[in-house]
MARKOL-826885 format. One line per field, with one value per residue (C-alpha): x, y negated, z; residue in three letters. Coordinates in pm, 1 decimal. Each point is the difference from the previous one (the first is absolute). Layout:
# residues N
x	X; ...
y	Y; ...
z	Z; ...
code	ALA; ...
//
This chain:
# residues 228
x	1862.0; -4.4; -9.2; 258.4; -132.7; -62.5; 247.3; -198.9; 123.6; 67.1; -282.0; -239.2; 110.3; -94.8; -348.4; -54.0; -231.8; 199.2; 322.0; -147.3; -117.5; 351.7; 169.7; -280.9; 52.9; 389.5; -35.0; -217.6; 245.3; 294.5; -203.2; -122.2; 281.6; 78.2; -363.9; -25.4; 326.0; -81.5; -350.8; 141.1; 243.9; -298.8; -213.8; 303.5; 35.5; -341.6; -1.1; 298.8; -113.0; -373.8; 209.1; 217.8; -311.2; -167.5; 303.3; 69.6; -406.8; 37.7; 245.7; -141.1; -318.7; 201.3; 196.3; -293.0; -171.8; 264.4; 6.7; -390.9; -26.6; 242.4; -234.2; -316.6; 206.1; 26.2; -382.9; -109.4; 203.9; -179.2; 347.4; -180.2; 316.2; 268.3; -308.6; -59.3; 405.9; 28.1; -330.0; 101.9; 334.6; -169.8; -197.1; 275.4; 194.5; -256.1; -258.6; -32.7; -70.8; -309.3; 159.1; 51.6; -330.5; -136.9; 228.0; -242.0; -294.9; 165.9; 133.4; -386.9; -58.4; 277.0; -110.5; -369.7; 125.6; 163.0; -270.4; 151.6; -289.9; 96.2; 317.2; -190.0; -226.3; 257.3; 183.4; -291.3; -86.9; 337.4; -44.0; -342.2; 173.3; 237.0; -298.2; 170.9; -135.9; -42.1; -350.4; 3.8; 246.3; -207.0; -309.4; 187.7; 80.0; -331.2; -78.6; 252.3; -117.2; -333.1; 112.6; 153.5; -289.2; -233.7; 189.4; 23.0; -391.4; 27.1; -287.0; -69.5; 392.4; -9.0; -253.1; 103.2; 357.1; -155.8; -207.8; 341.1; 151.2; -310.3; 6.0; 375.9; 104.6; -32.8; -46.5; -378.4; -14.6; 196.7; -237.9; -346.4; 235.7; 67.9; -375.6; -138.2; 268.0; -116.2; -356.2; 2.0; 219.2; -210.8; -313.6; 182.8; 75.4; -379.2; 83.0; -290.0; -38.1; 386.2; -62.4; -323.2; 192.8; 279.5; -220.4; -193.1; 359.0; 116.2; -331.9; -7.5; 376.8; 100.9; -121.0; -64.0; -15.7; -257.1; 188.0; 95.6; -385.5; -90.0; 217.6; -170.3; -326.4; 105.1; 138.3; -316.6; -190.5; 243.6; -83.5; -355.6; -8.8; 223.4; -224.4; -302.6
y	-4475.8; 58.4; -253.4; -29.9; 121.3; -317.5; 15.1; 56.0; -269.6; 19.3; -186.5; 202.7; 309.2; -145.0; -64.3; 344.9; 159.7; 341.9; -223.7; -227.8; 329.6; 146.2; -347.7; -8.7; 335.6; -70.9; -310.7; 140.2; 291.1; -214.2; -198.3; 286.5; 246.1; 69.3; 88.2; 214.6; 224.7; 32.3; 110.2; 231.4; 146.6; 16.6; 221.2; 200.8; 79.4; 100.6; 249.2; 118.5; 53.4; 135.0; 243.5; 103.5; -22.0; 276.6; 213.1; 5.9; 73.9; 287.4; 156.0; -51.6; 149.6; 284.6; 85.6; -58.4; 269.3; 242.6; -39.8; -24.6; 334.9; 139.7; -174.0; 207.5; 337.4; -3.7; -126.2; 298.4; 258.2; -198.6; -88.9; -328.1; -128.1; 12.7; -141.5; -272.9; -116.1; 45.1; -237.3; -240.8; -17.6; -43.3; -261.8; -173.4; -1.8; -52.8; -201.8; -189.8; 309.9; 189.3; 306.3; -218.1; -97.7; 349.4; 103.2; -189.0; 202.6; 323.2; -106.2; -56.8; 332.6; 191.0; -200.4; 79.5; 370.1; -12.9; -162.4; -356.0; -199.0; -308.9; 0.1; 149.6; -284.0; -249.3; 162.1; 34.5; -357.5; -103.3; 180.2; -136.5; -352.0; 35.6; 4.6; 324.4; 91.9; 377.7; 41.4; 324.8; -66.5; -310.1; 239.5; 245.5; -254.7; -148.4; 353.4; 43.1; -270.1; 114.2; 329.1; -114.9; -257.4; 288.1; 255.4; -299.3; 6.9; -369.2; 55.4; -347.9; -40.3; 339.8; -82.6; -255.1; 123.3; 302.1; -251.8; -191.8; 357.7; 80.7; -370.8; 7.1; 352.2; 70.7; 380.8; 81.9; 306.7; -231.9; -260.2; 242.7; 154.4; -338.9; -142.6; 294.6; -36.5; -365.0; 41.9; 245.3; -221.8; -301.8; 221.2; 82.5; -379.4; -50.5; -212.5; 128.1; -309.9; 53.9; 389.1; -65.8; -262.2; 250.2; 296.5; -207.8; -106.5; 368.9; 94.4; -273.4; 49.4; 351.8; 314.2; 252.6; 354.9; 208.7; 21.8; -395.6; -49.6; 232.7; -200.9; -333.9; 123.5; 88.3; -323.3; -147.0; 218.7; -92.5; -364.8; 59.7; 159.6; -267.0; -282.1; 133.6
z	-6049.4; 363.3; 241.7; 276.1; 326.3; 246.5; 296.0; 347.4; 201.2; 377.9; 96.1; -218.3; 167.8; 347.4; -107.8; -113.4; 276.5; 7.0; 41.1; 234.2; 205.7; 13.0; 72.2; 287.4; 149.9; -4.4; 189.4; 249.0; 54.7; 23.6; 265.7; 210.3; -84.3; 360.9; 113.3; -308.9; 30.1; 400.0; -75.8; -265.9; 276.0; 236.7; -240.8; -73.0; 382.3; 48.8; -312.1; 136.5; 392.7; -148.9; -202.4; 273.5; 291.6; -244.2; -15.4; 338.5; 66.6; -253.1; 188.4; 349.5; -108.9; -142.2; 339.1; 149.4; -165.8; 59.3; 357.3; 39.5; -185.1; 294.9; 258.5; -175.9; -7.7; 368.8; 60.3; -216.1; 222.3; 284.4; 124.3; 139.9; 191.7; -284.9; -251.9; 261.1; -14.9; -357.2; -68.8; 236.5; -158.0; -343.0; 156.7; 163.8; -312.7; -284.2; 146.7; -303.7; -233.9; -53.0; 170.9; 287.2; 44.6; -37.4; 278.6; 231.7; -126.8; 65.3; 344.9; 85.6; -125.5; 189.5; 316.0; -31.1; -13.9; 311.5; 189.3; 14.0; -93.5; 73.7; -154.5; -308.6; -5.4; 2.9; -291.4; -216.9; 62.0; -74.7; -353.0; -111.4; 102.8; -283.7; -230.8; -217.2; -346.1; 54.5; 72.0; 79.4; 299.5; 94.3; 41.9; 184.7; 229.4; 84.5; 49.3; 242.2; 225.7; -49.9; 146.5; 303.0; 87.0; -66.7; 242.9; 254.0; -67.3; -88.9; -284.3; -140.9; -73.2; -148.3; -214.3; -138.0; -92.5; -161.0; -189.1; -90.7; -95.3; -224.8; -194.2; -33.3; -127.3; -371.2; 28.6; -36.8; 243.9; 285.8; -69.6; 56.0; 322.2; 154.4; -61.1; 181.7; 321.8; 17.7; -40.0; 294.6; 202.3; -62.6; 95.9; 357.1; 43.5; -40.5; -307.3; -209.5; -215.5; -140.5; -8.6; -227.4; -229.5; -32.6; -66.4; -272.1; -140.8; -46.8; -166.7; -255.4; -100.3; 41.0; -181.0; 287.5; -16.0; 194.4; 368.4; -27.1; -107.9; 326.8; 229.4; -137.7; 107.8; 333.3; 77.5; -134.2; 241.9; 303.2; -110.2; -18.4; 374.7; 131.2; -134.3; 145.6
code	MET; LEU; LYS; ALA; LYS; LYS; LYS; ILE; LYS; LYS; LYS; GLU; LEU; LYS; LYS; ASP; PRO; PHE; PHE; GLU; LYS; ILE; ASP; GLU; SER; PHE; ARG; PHE; TYR; LYS; LYS; ASN; GLN; GLN; VAL; ILE; ILE; ILE; SER; LEU; LEU; ILE; ILE; ILE; LEU; MET; ILE; LEU; ILE; GLY; TRP; TYR; TYR; PHE; ASN; SER; GLN; ASN; LYS; LYS; ASN; GLU; GLU; ALA; ALA; GLY; GLN; PHE; GLY; ILE; ALA; GLN; PHE; TYR; LEU; SER; GLY; GLN; GLN; TYR; GLU; ASN; ALA; THR; LYS; LYS; PHE; GLU; GLU; VAL; ASN; GLU; LEU; TYR; SER; ASP; THR; LYS; TYR; GLY; ASN; LEU; THR; LEU; TYR; TYR; LEU; GLY; TYR; ILE; ASN; TYR; ASN; GLN; ASN; LYS; PHE; GLU; LYS; ALA; ILE; GLU; TYR; PHE; ASN; ASP; TYR; LEU; ASP; LYS; SER; CYS; ASP; ASP; ASN; VAL; ILE; ASN; GLY; ALA; ALA; TYR; ASN; GLY; LEU; ALA; LYS; ILE; TYR; GLU; ASP; LYS; ALA; GLU; PHE; LEU; LYS; ALA; GLY; ILE; ASN; TYR; LYS; SER; ALA; TYR; GLU; THR; THR; PRO; LEU; GLU; PHE; LYS; LYS; ILE; GLU; TYR; ALA; PHE; GLN; SER; ILE; ASP; CYS; LEU; ILE; LYS; ALA; LYS; GLU; TYR; GLY; LYS; ALA; ASP; LYS; LEU; ILE; THR; LYS; VAL; GLU; ASN; ASN; HIS; GLU; LEU; ASN; ASP; LEU; GLN; SER; ASP; LYS; ILE; LYS; SER; PHE; ARG; ILE; ILE; LEU; GLY; LEU; LYS; ASN; ASN
//
């Protein structure tokens, strides 16, 4: 014969760990209801702001890319005045985008080609200060600075910037080119120790063709004569 199920009393329900946890959570919610609701609203607001910012940035990047392309078109046709105006416009309107930052490098490049060296130095340094993640352009910016200092016969500054270009660019053929230019300028600056260290670094870290190996040998001969 089946026994009748024992009726669970209210007191026993409260002693059950599961129900005690629910009861505790409910009491906590009632006590902190206002704080919880405000916190949830803040989280939702932050998500909405993030979503809006992300979409806004994407739109700005697309607009900046289009305007940047027009500036590059002018530059490719050596229309420096039109290119400068358009790059400056992109920088002003989209300074917080990748293309806004890139305009600084190209403005430096244009000024260099027009022999406006001080302005070019300013733009190249402004670009490098942005710490952009395009190391091909970063290397080119250091190279631009180095060329200006070399033209001004400031060989130590030139050598240092060519070395920075060498260490920054991911392009192997550019690395060797920048390294040789750096060594040449360091020798002209009478920084023979720095030049020797860079020669050793190039020898140890790169596979050199015959012409490049001959160039290294010629640098070694020059250093040998200078040190005697």
